[in-house]
N, C-alpha and C positions, 0 to 999 in steps of 0.2 A: 171185495167180498164186505157185506155188510154186518157189523154183530149189533145186537142191542141189547142196552145193560140197563137197568135202573139203578146201580149205584152214580148218585151226583157226584159224589166229592172226587171218585176216580175218573168219572169222564170231563171234569172241570183242571183236575188237577195233575193227573196223570198222561192223559191219551193226548197222541198230537196231531195235530191239524187245525183247520178254521175253522172257529165255531159259525153256523147258519142256524137260524129259526125257520121251521119248512110253515109256511102261512102267517099273515099279513094282518088279519083280523084283530082281534077283540083278544083272545088267546095270545095270541103271537104277539100283540102289543104290550101285554100285559109280563106276559116270559122276559122282552126286551126291555121294560122300566125297569125289572127284579134284576136282570142283568145288569143296566148300566149303576145301580144303585148301590149294588154292591162291586162293583168297581172290575166289572168279568168282561174281559173287553170279546165281539164277536162283530165278522165281518158287516153282516145283512141278515137279509129274509128271501127267501123261494116262495114264488106265489102260482099259483096256474091262471087266476084268475087277472083277465086281460087289463081291468081298470087299476089296476096294482104297476103297470109299468109305468116303468122312467118316474117312479117315485119315492118316495122315503118313509119310515116308520121308526121312532125313536131317532133320528137322526143317520141313518143307515139304508140302502141302498136295498129297493128290492126287485129283483129279476125273476124271472120264467125259469120254471125248470132244465130250462134247453142248456141254461147257463151250467149244469151240474155236467157238460161234455168239455170245459175245459178245465179242471178237476180230473180226468180223466188219467190213474195209475198215480195217484197224491191220497193223502189221508187227509178229510175232514170230519166235522164233528157235528153233526145236526140234532136238532131239539126240537120234538116234535109234540103237537100240543093233543089233546086227546079227540076233541071233538070232528078230525072225521082223519084219523089215525089209519083207517083200512085206505082210503083213496092215497094217502100218500106213502103209505108203506109199498103200495104198487109202484106210485109212479117212483120211489127211488130203487127199486128191486127190478123196473124196466130200464132207469136209468145204468145200475149196476151191469144188468146184461147186456148192456148195448155199446156205452164206453170201458167197462171194467175198471171198477175203480178197485185193482189189486193190490194197493195198499192198506188201505182198509177205508169203511165208512161208519162211523159209531154212530148209533143213536141213542139217543135218551126219550122216555114218553113222560110229558108231564102228567103227574097227574094230580096236581093240584086246585086245578083250573076247572 
């Protein structure tokens, strides 16, 4: 199940699961930069662009969206930047239908970039 929130405090402090950023481009870079500055730990990035394969952003690995299958039936948190959020949400809904995130996948849409 995917839930979307705009409550950043609840998302960071109370939601369960590893934190990922979807998108390793400019917006995703800055989201990760500020998470690092605030001492908020996050696991890495998801990005569908092939040129990000086997790379890092803000010292964290960049994964293809197919890696989501490893989180089947687990809780994860994903921060989505607004640049291409329709495409990202489509990818995540497809992964949810295919892999079944029955625990939960919480999303927060970042609007400051």
